[in-house]
N, C-alpha and C positions, 0 to 999 in steps of 0.2 A: 202752624206746623202741623199740627195734628186735624186743621181743616184740609189744607193742603195734601196730606197722604191717606185722609181719607177719598179726595178727589181723587185725587191719583189711579187709587184701587177700583172705585166706582168705575171709572175708565177703562182701566184694563180689565176687566172684569166682561164691563162691556163688551169692551172688543173680540174676547175671546168667547164669548154668548153669541156675538158674529158670526168670527168665524167657523165654531163649531155645527152651530144652522149651515154655515153655506157643506162642510163637510159632510152635515147625514143626508141633505136633498140632492149633493152630487150621489150619493151611494142608493139615494132610491130613486133618484131619476138611472142609475146602471140597472138597478136591477127589473125595472117596467120597461129596460130596450130590451134585455134578455129576453123576460118573460113573455115579450111580442112573438118571440119568434122557443114557441117550446118542443120541435120536435131539435134545436139545435140546441136547446137548453142541456135536454137529459143526455144526449149525444155527447154535452161537456162534460156529465157527473160519469160516463160509465167507460169513457176515457183511462182516467188515471187505474182505472182496474185493466181493462183488456194490456195495457204499458207494465202493468203490476204482475201476471200472470207468468207472463215467464219465466220474469228475473228468478222469482218461485221454483217455479218447476227442472230451468237448469239447474237450481243448487238442490234441488233432492236428485236427479238423475245425474250430476257429479262423485255425489257424496256417499248415494245409494242409500238416505232416505231421511226425513228433517234432524237428526239427530247430526253432527260433524266433532271429534274427536281436538281434529284439531283448528278448529273453530275453540275451544274450548280451553282449549291450551295458549291459545291467544287475550283473547277476551274477560275466560273466567263463565259460558255460559255456550254450552253448546246447542243453543234451540235455532239452526239456521232461520226457517221459519219465519219466528217473532222475529231474529234480531236483524232481517233482509225486509220483512214488512215495517215495523219501527223504521230502518233509515228512508226507504221510500216513503215517507213522509212528507219527509224535509223537501225533497225534487219538488213538491206542488208550490211548499214556500218560497225554493228556486226560481220557479217560474213566476210566482205573483207577483216578487222583485222585481225580474229583468223584465218579464213580458209583459205583465197588465199593469204594472205601475208606471211602469217604462213604457206604457204607449199609451198613455191617458191621455197627450195632447194629440199623439198622432192621430187617435180616433177624436177628437174633433176639431181637426184637419176631413178626414172623410166624413163626416158628417158635416162639414161646412159652416159650424158653429164657435169654428176657434175664437173669431175676431169678435163675437159677443160673448164668452168666456175672461178674455181678456178687460172688456168695461168692465167688469163686474165688481163694486169697489172691493175687493177683499184679494191676497194674492194672490200670487197666481200657483205656489206651491200649496195653497188651499184646496184644489181640484185636483191635487196627486191625492194629497193627503183624504178626500174625499172614493178616488180611485182606488185608494190602498186601503177603505174600511169597508166596500166591494167586495176587492179582490180575498180580503181575509176570508172576509165570513161565506163570500162563495167554496173557498178556499175549506173552510172550513165543514162545511153540509158535506163537500164531495172528498174528504177524508173518512167523517164518519161514518158514508153509505160503504164505505171502501174499507174499510176495517170492520165490520158487519158485514157485510158478503163471505170476507175471508176469513172470518173468523168460523163462519156457518162451513168453511170449507176446510180450512185445518183446524181449528181449537185450539187460536193462541193461548198461549200460556203468558201472564204478565203479573207483578206484583200490585192488586187495586189499590193501594197506601201509598204509591210512588204517584199516582195519578194526577191529585191535583202540585206536587213540586213540578213534576212538569211541564203543567201549563202552566208557573208560574215562568220558568225557564223556555218559551218556546216565546209568552210574552218579552222577555226579554233579547230575544234572540231576529223577533220582530220588529221592534225600533231600529235595529242599525240594520236591516234589511232596506225597512226605511228609509235608510240615506243611501240606500245604491239606487234605488228605484228613484228617488226622485234626481238623481243622479245622470238616469238613463235617460229619466222625462224631459231632462233640460240639451242631452244633448242630440236627441231627438229633435229640438228645436233648429240645429246647429247643421247634422246632417239628413234631416229629413227620417228618410230611413235610419232609422234609429235600432231595426232588427239587427243589422250587422252591427254593434256592436253587443247586443243580448244574446244573440249566440254565440259571438267570443266567450260570454264571462259564462254566459252558463255552462257550457262547454268544457271548459275550465275549472270552474267550484264543483261546479258534478265529478270532477275528477278527481279531484284533492280533497271533497268533504267524503265523509266514510259510510258513507249510504250501503251499502253493500257487502262492505268490505273492511277490515280490521284498521285504522289507522298507517300498523305497525307494518304492513305488507307492501305500502308504498315508499319510494323511493326516502332513500333521506331530506334531501333537500326540499319534496313535493310535503313531503310532512312537516316543512318550517315553515314551506309554504302557506299549512295549512290553519296556521295557530293563526294566521291572520284574522281568520273569516268566521264569523259568527257561528254556521254553519254545523263548522266543526266539534263546539261547543254543546251545539241546543243541540244534536242526535246525538253524542257522546255522553251527555249529561242528562237526556230522556232517557236513554239504553239502562245507564247507572241505574235511573230511579225505576226502572219497570221489571227488567229480566237481571239486573248486575253485573254490568258490562262491568270492568279494570278499564279506566280511564289512563294510568298514566300519568294523574293529580287528582290533585283537590278537588273536593263541592268549595271548599272558601276563591278557590284559582278558578274552579269554571266563573261560576256567578259575579269575581268582579272583574273579568276579563269582557267578559259578555259587558256589561256594565260602559267598560271603559271601550268597547266598542264600539258599544249605542251609542256614545255621547263623540265619539270622534265620528261616524261613518253617517249620522244624522247633523255633525258640524259640516262635514266636507262637503257632503250632499248638499246641505243648504247655502252653502255656500259659493258650492260649482253656478246651479241652482240661480242665485241671483245674479251672478256673473254676465252671466250668456242671457239669464234677458232682458238683462240692460243693454247689455251689445247686438242681441236683437232687433230691440228697438230702436233703437240708437241708427242701425244698417239701417231700417228698415224693412226688413226678410220676416218676420213674424210670420205672414203670410203664404208666404211663398210654398208652392205647395213642395 
């Protein structure tokens, strides 16, 4: 029995090592392709900053400065600039899941390498996770540069001791978003034009996730819908740690729900991915463009 268990563990670790190597190589492949087109890579780093600045300037114009007493009444902090900046970071994480991961297989179609990828001796979802790793690193670089520039302009005020727990929260949230990404990637195999689903979901999730405004300003039905999204707990808990936002639920509740949502959405994403992958292989429509 002991020998059988050891052999089973050895086989499992060998398979896990094989999958992790494939994920890492997919990540490296994406970096090599992106860095080949340097002007476009630089534009991609600048874009989030260009999109974020109007939100901040509109806020200053509307409230007459960077502080808002109404915001303080709603969430317990009056620093509008830091509040919106921390929230806008999560737009990048949404785009990572719904666009970058969702288009992992579509990009292989564009490059004409989908058949070669699917012939590799690893599950299809491994390539989506490789794209997820690349997107996470890429998005992290973009967020880092965005925060540096905005801090130079507006001087963000955060609690340094909240940085480490905030990273843990983001990690838990990303697990759930990977589930979303797997689901979108699988739908691309059927719909081909997967941007239709990504466009709809990203729009809905950006509205009901309290990115640039408190959750309490949303209609009641939207507030209830927001509680099923990992981004809601991610953005509110991170702002709680960094600027003291009042969340309306405990830290324990936030962490517990992030874990549950992570398990749920990864499970749903992988299940849908496997079902659609099996269906498209049986129907012979995988390579249809």
